[in-house]
C-alpha positions, 0 to 999 in steps of 0.5 A: 737363231731359228732358221728353216731352209727349203730345197728341192723344188723345180719343174716337173711334168704332171704325174711326176714326183719331187722331194722337198727338204726343210733343214732346220737349225737354231732350236731343239728339233725333236721338240717341235712340229714342222709344217709345209705350206704353199702359196700360188699366185693370187691365192691364199697360203694353204696348209699342206702337211705337218709332222710332230717330231715329238710323237710322229703324228702326221697331218695332211690337207685333203687335196694332197692325201694319198699323193704326198708323204711327210717324214722327218730325219731327227738325226739330220734335223730335216723334214721331207715332203715326198710329192707324187702324182703331181698335178698342175694345181700343185704349182706354188711356192712351198714353205716349211714352218715351225709349229708355235707350241713345242711338244705333241700337238693337242688340237683337232686335226682340222686346225693344225694346218692354220698358218697362224699357228706357226712362228718361223718360216723358210724362204720358200722353194718353187714347184711348177707343174705345167698343164 
């Protein structure tokens, strides 16, 4: 059974940092890309970042470039999202998800963070940055 479990969310002041973790099980981790998404109340789900475990390619939304870093520990089957310089607009529930197609991502970068390209999702972890 495919499972993705997020952790590491919390409340942090603006300008602070958090590291989210996504622990994966039930599939061959090295074969799949893993993405991070977020959804704030009343807003659509937004793709944040993605990493390919096949070739280590990474992708970021413009809103987080230069502040967030995605990484993967293949020995631990875990993907991390290091979030620095957090802003109130980063407040959301953060989800990790598995990219539907195994292997290297063969899409233009602007299409990688579309939520419908992912098939399994975690339960989410709340990140709150007060204004």
